[in-house]
C-alpha positions as CSV (number, residue, x, y, z in Angstrom):
1,X,-13.8,-7.1,33.4
2,X,-10.9,-5.4,31.4
3,X,-9.5,-8.8,30.5
4,X,-12.9,-10.0,29.4
5,X,-13.3,-6.9,27.2
6,X,-9.9,-7.5,25.6
7,X,-10.7,-11.2,25.0
8,X,-14.0,-10.1,23.4
9,X,-12.3,-7.7,21.1
10,X,-9.8,-10.4,20.0
11,X,-12.6,-12.9,19.4
12,X,-14.6,-10.4,17.4
13,X,-11.6,-9.7,15.2
14,X,-11.0,-13.5,14.9
15,X,-14.6,-13.9,13.8
16,X,-14.0,-11.3,11.1
17,X,-10.9,-13.2,10.1
18,X,-12.7,-16.5,9.7
19,X,-15.5,-14.6,8.0
20,X,-13.0,-13.5,5.3
21,X,-11.6,-17.0,5.2
22,X,-15.0,-18.5,4.4
23,X,-16.5,-15.7,2.4
24,X,-13.4,-15.1,0.2
25,X,-15.2,-17.3,-2.3
26,X,-18.1,-14.9,-2.7
27,X,-16.2,-12.1,-4.4
28,X,-13.8,-14.1,-6.5
29,X,-15.4,-17.4,-7.4
30,X,-16.4,-16.2,-10.8
31,X,-13.1,-14.6,-11.8
32,X,-11.3,-17.8,-10.8
33,X,-13.8,-20.0,-12.5
34,X,-13.3,-18.1,-15.8
35,X,-9.5,-17.9,-15.2
36,X,-9.6,-14.1,-15.6
37,X,-7.3,-13.9,-12.6
38,X,-5.1,-16.4,-10.8
39,X,-6.4,-17.5,-7.4
40,X,-3.7,-15.4,-5.6
41,X,-4.4,-12.3,-7.7
42,X,-8.2,-12.7,-7.1
43,X,-7.8,-13.1,-3.3
44,X,-5.5,-10.0,-3.2
45,X,-8.1,-8.0,-5.1
46,X,-10.9,-9.1,-2.8
47,X,-8.8,-8.3,0.3
48,X,-8.1,-4.8,-0.8
49,X,-11.7,-3.9,-1.7
50,X,-13.0,-5.6,1.5
51,X,-11.0,-3.0,3.3
52,X,-12.4,-0.2,1.3
53,X,-16.1,-1.3,1.5
54,X,-16.9,-0.4,5.2
55,X,-15.4,3.1,4.8
56,X,-17.9,3.9,2.1
57,X,-21.1,3.0,3.9
58,X,-22.8,3.8,7.2
59,X,-22.5,1.5,10.3
60,X,-26.3,0.7,10.4
61,X,-25.6,-3.0,10.2
62,X,-23.2,-2.8,13.2
63,X,-26.0,-1.2,15.2
64,X,-28.4,-4.1,14.2
65,X,-25.8,-6.7,15.3
66,X,-25.0,-4.8,18.6
67,X,-28.5,-3.6,19.6
68,X,-31.1,-5.5,17.6
69,X,-30.6,-9.1,18.5
70,X,-30.6,-9.4,22.3
71,X,-32.2,-7.2,24.9
72,X,-29.7,-4.5,25.7
73,X,-30.7,-4.8,29.4
74,X,-29.0,-8.2,29.6
75,X,-26.0,-7.5,27.4
76,X,-22.7,-8.1,29.1
77,X,-19.2,-8.6,27.8
78,X,-19.5,-12.2,29.1
79,X,-22.6,-12.9,27.1
80,X,-21.1,-11.4,23.9
81,X,-17.8,-13.3,24.3
82,X,-19.7,-16.7,24.7
83,X,-21.8,-15.8,21.6
84,X,-18.6,-15.1,19.7
85,X,-17.2,-18.5,20.6
86,X,-20.2,-20.3,19.2
87,X,-20.0,-18.2,15.9
88,X,-16.3,-18.6,15.4
89,X,-16.4,-22.3,16.1
90,X,-19.2,-22.8,13.5
91,X,-17.6,-20.7,10.8
92,X,-14.2,-22.3,11.2
93,X,-15.8,-25.8,11.3
94,X,-17.7,-25.1,8.0
95,X,-14.6,-23.5,6.3
96,X,-12.5,-26.6,7.1
97,X,-15.1,-28.8,5.3
98,X,-15.6,-26.4,2.4
99,X,-19.2,-25.5,3.4
100,X,-20.1,-22.0,2.2
101,X,-22.2,-20.9,5.2
102,X,-23.2,-17.4,6.2
103,X,-20.8,-15.8,8.7
104,X,-23.3,-13.1,9.5
105,X,-26.0,-15.7,10.4
106,X,-23.4,-17.7,12.5
107,X,-22.8,-14.6,14.5
108,X,-26.5,-13.8,14.9
109,X,-27.1,-17.4,16.0
110,X,-24.2,-17.2,18.4
111,X,-25.5,-14.1,20.1
112,X,-29.0,-15.5,20.2
113,X,-27.9,-18.7,21.9
114,X,-25.9,-16.8,24.6
115,X,-28.9,-14.3,25.0
116,X,-31.3,-17.2,25.6
117,X,-28.8,-18.7,28.1
118,X,-28.6,-15.3,29.9
119,X,-32.2,-14.2,29.8
120,X,-34.3,-17.1,28.6
121,X,-36.4,-17.2,25.5
122,X,-37.4,-13.5,25.9
123,X,-33.8,-12.4,26.2
124,X,-33.9,-12.2,22.4
125,X,-35.7,-9.3,20.7
126,X,-38.5,-11.0,18.8
127,X,-40.6,-9.1,16.3
128,X,-44.0,-7.8,17.5
129,X,-47.3,-9.2,16.2
130,X,-48.0,-6.0,14.3
131,X,-44.8,-6.1,12.4
132,X,-45.3,-9.8,11.5
133,X,-48.9,-9.0,10.2
134,X,-47.6,-6.0,8.2
135,X,-44.8,-8.2,6.7
136,X,-47.3,-11.0,5.8
137,X,-49.7,-8.5,4.2
138,X,-47.1,-6.8,2.1
139,X,-45.6,-10.2,1.1
140,X,-49.0,-11.5,0.1
141,X,-49.8,-8.5,-2.0
142,X,-46.4,-8.8,-3.8
143,X,-47.0,-12.5,-4.3
144,X,-50.4,-11.9,-6.0
145,X,-49.1,-9.1,-8.2
146,X,-46.0,-11.0,-9.2
147,X,-48.0,-14.1,-10.0
148,X,-50.5,-12.2,-12.1
149,X,-48.0,-10.2,-14.1
150,X,-45.4,-12.9,-14.8
151,X,-48.0,-15.6,-15.4
152,X,-50.1,-13.4,-17.7
153,X,-47.1,-12.3,-19.7
154,X,-46.0,-15.9,-20.3
155,X,-49.5,-16.8,-21.2
156,X,-49.7,-14.0,-23.8
157,X,-46.5,-15.3,-25.3
158,X,-48.1,-18.7,-25.7
159,X,-46.2,-20.4,-22.9
160,X,-49.2,-21.6,-20.9
161,X,-47.5,-23.3,-18.0
162,X,-48.8,-22.9,-14.5
163,X,-45.2,-23.0,-13.4
164,X,-44.8,-19.3,-14.5
165,X,-47.5,-18.2,-12.1
166,X,-45.7,-19.8,-9.2
167,X,-42.4,-18.4,-10.4
168,X,-44.0,-14.9,-10.6
169,X,-45.3,-15.3,-7.1
170,X,-41.8,-16.0,-5.7
171,X,-40.4,-13.0,-7.6
172,X,-43.2,-10.7,-6.5
173,X,-42.7,-11.7,-2.8
174,X,-38.9,-11.3,-3.0
175,X,-39.1,-7.9,-4.6
176,X,-42.0,-6.5,-2.6
177,X,-40.4,-6.7,0.9
178,X,-37.2,-4.7,0.2
179,X,-39.2,-2.2,-2.0
180,X,-41.8,-1.8,0.8
181,X,-39.0,-1.2,3.3
182,X,-37.4,1.4,1.1
183,X,-40.7,3.2,0.7
184,X,-41.4,3.1,4.4
185,X,-44.5,0.9,4.0
186,X,-43.2,-1.6,6.6
187,X,-40.4,-1.5,9.2
188,X,-38.6,-4.9,9.3
189,X,-35.5,-5.2,11.4
190,X,-33.7,-7.5,13.8
191,X,-34.4,-11.2,13.9
192,X,-37.3,-11.0,11.4
193,X,-35.2,-9.2,8.8
194,X,-32.4,-11.7,9.2
195,X,-34.7,-14.8,8.8
196,X,-36.7,-13.6,5.9
197,X,-33.7,-12.5,3.9
198,X,-32.3,-16.0,4.1
199,X,-34.9,-16.6,1.4
200,X,-35.0,-13.1,-0.2
201,X,-31.3,-12.4,-0.7
202,X,-30.5,-15.5,-2.8
203,X,-33.8,-15.0,-4.7
204,X,-32.9,-11.4,-5.5
205,X,-29.4,-12.6,-6.6
206,X,-30.9,-15.3,-8.8
207,X,-33.4,-12.9,-10.4
208,X,-30.9,-10.1,-11.0
209,X,-28.2,-12.4,-12.4
210,X,-30.6,-14.4,-14.6
211,X,-32.1,-11.2,-16.1
212,X,-28.7,-9.6,-16.5
213,X,-27.2,-12.6,-18.3
214,X,-30.3,-13.1,-20.5
215,X,-30.2,-9.5,-21.7
216,X,-26.5,-9.8,-22.6
217,X,-27.2,-13.1,-24.5
218,X,-30.1,-11.5,-26.3
219,X,-28.7,-8.1,-27.3
220,X,-24.9,-8.5,-27.3
221,X,-24.3,-12.0,-28.5
222,X,-25.2,-11.1,-32.1
223,X,-23.2,-7.9,-32.0
224,X,-19.8,-9.5,-31.3
225,X,-18.0,-12.8,-31.9
226,X,-17.7,-15.1,-28.9
227,X,-14.0,-14.4,-28.8
228,X,-14.7,-10.6,-28.7
229,X,-17.4,-11.1,-26.1
230,X,-15.0,-13.1,-23.8
231,X,-12.3,-10.5,-24.2
232,X,-14.7,-7.6,-23.1
233,X,-16.3,-9.4,-20.2
234,X,-13.0,-10.8,-18.9
235,X,-12.0,-7.2,-18.3
236,X,-15.4,-6.2,-16.9
237,X,-15.3,-9.2,-14.5
238,X,-12.4,-7.6,-12.6
239,X,-14.6,-4.5,-12.1
240,X,-17.6,-6.5,-11.1
241,X,-15.6,-8.6,-8.7
242,X,-14.2,-5.5,-7.1
243,X,-17.7,-4.1,-6.7
244,X,-18.9,-7.3,-5.1
245,X,-15.9,-7.2,-2.7
246,X,-16.8,-3.7,-1.6
247,X,-20.4,-4.9,-0.9
248,X,-19.0,-7.9,1.1
249,X,-16.7,-5.7,3.1
250,X,-19.4,-3.1,3.8
251,X,-21.9,-5.7,5.0
252,X,-19.9,-8.4,6.7
253,X,-17.1,-6.3,8.2
254,X,-19.7,-4.6,10.3
255,X,-20.4,-7.8,12.2
256,X,-17.3,-7.4,14.4
257,X,-17.8,-3.6,14.6
258,X,-21.3,-4.2,16.1
259,X,-20.0,-6.8,18.7
260,X,-16.9,-4.8,19.7
261,X,-18.9,-1.6,20.1
262,X,-21.6,-3.5,22.1
263,X,-18.8,-4.9,24.4
264,X,-17.4,-1.4,24.9
265,X,-20.8,-0.1,25.8
266,X,-21.6,-3.0,28.1
267,X,-18.2,-2.6,29.8
268,X,-18.8,1.1,30.4
269,X,-16.1,2.3,28.1
270,X,-18.6,4.0,25.8
271,X,-21.7,5.9,26.8
272,X,-23.6,5.5,23.5
273,X,-23.6,3.1,20.6
274,X,-21.3,4.9,18.1
275,X,-18.7,2.9,16.3
276,X,-15.2,4.3,16.9
277,X,-12.9,4.8,13.9
278,X,-10.3,2.3,15.3
279,X,-13.0,-0.3,15.5
280,X,-13.9,0.2,11.8
281,X,-10.2,0.0,10.7
282,X,-9.5,-3.1,12.9
283,X,-12.6,-4.9,11.7
284,X,-11.8,-4.2,8.0
285,X,-8.2,-5.3,8.5
286,X,-9.3,-8.6,10.1
287,X,-11.7,-9.5,7.3
288,X,-9.2,-8.5,4.7
289,X,-6.5,-10.7,6.2
290,X,-8.8,-13.7,6.3
291,X,-9.7,-13.1,2.6
292,X,-6.0,-12.7,1.8
293,X,-5.4,-16.2,3.1
294,X,-8.4,-17.6,1.2
295,X,-10.9,-20.3,1.9
296,X,-9.9,-22.5,-0.9
297,X,-12.3,-25.4,-0.4
298,X,-15.3,-22.9,-0.3
299,X,-13.9,-21.2,-3.4
300,X,-13.7,-24.5,-5.3
301,X,-17.4,-25.3,-4.4
302,X,-18.7,-21.9,-5.6
303,X,-16.3,-21.5,-8.6
304,X,-16.4,-25.0,-10.1
305,X,-19.2,-27.2,-8.6
306,X,-22.5,-25.3,-9.0
307,X,-22.3,-24.6,-12.7
308,X,-19.9,-23.8,-15.5
309,X,-19.4,-20.1,-15.8
310,X,-18.3,-18.0,-18.9
311,X,-16.9,-14.5,-18.6
312,X,-20.2,-12.7,-19.3
313,X,-22.0,-14.9,-16.8
314,X,-19.3,-14.2,-14.2
315,X,-19.7,-10.5,-14.8
316,X,-23.5,-10.8,-14.4
317,X,-23.2,-12.8,-11.2
318,X,-20.7,-10.6,-9.5
319,X,-22.5,-7.4,-10.5
320,X,-25.9,-8.7,-9.4
321,X,-24.5,-10.0,-6.1
322,X,-22.9,-6.7,-5.4
323,X,-26.1,-4.8,-6.1
324,X,-28.0,-7.0,-3.7
325,X,-25.4,-6.5,-1.0
326,X,-25.3,-2.7,-1.5
327,X,-29.0,-2.4,-1.3
328,X,-29.2,-4.5,1.9
329,X,-26.4,-2.6,3.5
330,X,-28.2,0.7,2.8
331,X,-31.2,-0.8,4.6
332,X,-29.1,-1.9,7.6
333,X,-29.8,-5.6,7.0
334,X,-27.0,-8.1,7.8
335,X,-27.6,-10.5,4.9
336,X,-25.4,-13.3,3.8
337,X,-23.0,-12.6,1.0
338,X,-22.8,-16.3,0.5
339,X,-26.6,-16.5,-0.1
340,X,-26.6,-13.6,-2.5
341,X,-23.6,-14.9,-4.6
342,X,-24.8,-18.5,-4.6
343,X,-28.2,-17.3,-5.8
344,X,-26.5,-15.2,-8.5
345,X,-24.4,-18.1,-9.7
346,X,-27.4,-20.4,-9.9
347,X,-29.2,-17.6,-11.9
348,X,-26.6,-17.3,-14.6
349,X,-26.3,-21.1,-14.8
350,X,-30.0,-21.4,-15.3
351,X,-29.9,-19.3,-18.4
352,X,-28.4,-22.4,-20.1
353,X,-31.2,-24.5,-18.8
354,X,-31.9,-26.2,-15.5
355,X,-29.6,-29.1,-16.4
356,X,-26.6,-26.7,-16.4
357,X,-26.9,-26.3,-12.6
358,X,-25.8,-29.1,-10.3
359,X,-28.8,-29.0,-8.0
360,X,-27.3,-31.7,-5.7
361,X,-24.6,-29.2,-4.7
362,X,-27.2,-26.5,-4.4
363,X,-29.2,-28.7,-2.0
364,X,-26.2,-29.2,0.3
365,X,-25.6,-25.4,0.4
366,X,-29.2,-24.6,1.2
367,X,-29.2,-27.2,4.0
368,X,-26.2,-25.4,5.5
369,X,-28.1,-22.1,5.3
370,X,-31.1,-23.4,7.2
371,X,-29.1,-25.0,10.0
372,X,-26.6,-22.2,10.5
373,X,-28.5,-20.0,13.0
374,X,-29.8,-22.8,15.2
375,X,-26.5,-24.7,15.1
376,X,-24.5,-21.6,16.2
377,X,-27.1,-20.8,18.8
378,X,-26.9,-24.3,20.3
379,X,-23.1,-24.2,20.5
380,X,-23.2,-20.7,22.1
381,X,-26.0,-21.7,24.5
382,X,-24.0,-24.8,25.7
383,X,-20.8,-22.8,26.0
384,X,-22.6,-20.0,28.0
385,X,-24.1,-22.6,30.4
386,X,-20.7,-24.3,31.0
387,X,-18.8,-21.1,31.3
388,X,-21.4,-19.8,33.8
389,X,-20.7,-22.7,36.0
390,X,-17.0,-22.4,35.7
391,X,-16.9,-18.6,36.2
392,X,-20.0,-17.9,38.4
393,X,-20.9,-14.2,38.8
């Protein structure tokens, strides 16, 4: 048992390492794209603030990962270790091929696959019917309000395209869910929260970044020369990238914290689910080390292949992505930093028109988002089944 616990801790830290390796692109893609910092400077900046992030926030996400995915009654160190193997394999595989997947969702898929292997379909904590109904009701109300407000506003301005009613519906839905959670109108957690925020987090990143960049274009572009604008926002980009790195560290570093703490509880070394300080520091260090080495293929895809980014757009994208991550961390939702930042980069690119975004690259990224949880779950399920035969009991 003690050896299995040690192996589990090492694998959890390895997961955070490959998390940082893949997700290095999220914090620093924009400062590299605009050449504000060299790649090595940018990676060093991200690594430092990844380390700071988890120390500034609560460990609510760690509890979601450790207690909210699989029934605690069947949690064992063996289950968690096999789940980690599936997650680490998937993230490392995608990092090698430059695919910006979600490390958080890979871990969740890995734990789900092992949980299904151990306890069947109901080994996973699925949302109740009441919670699903409450979510659908709130989302439908938000959809209607957003469609009416956005479509009517565009209509009054003389732009009478039905597209704006649909766009408003998407915005209304994406905004209503987190607002409803903050106001206590609905309690969404666990698997349901993870799945719906695959859609909501990039949408929020897109909306915030688009609005931010549009405001800057409207109110500041006439006040300064392009050269002056670039000078100001090149400096501000360093601040926004640091803010985003704090959000990344505070959200994603808690993945390993949750797994390690769950292993310690399942192994009888802790009596309650409280994250020890050494676990926080070790998890932060692992993700920072991964970021320090950098996932250069993923960085290239986000920095150069989605759209061309100027300094003010880079500032808008990093700030918006950081705001989304901070809000979700406060709610205890393990969202994908990749999703939030990709959505933000698409948002700032769209201010120059839809042709400014390479939608073929976007399509590849979205496909990776969709398949991540089931792919990691399948790998972990297979590994759990094989390992159970090799190490019975």
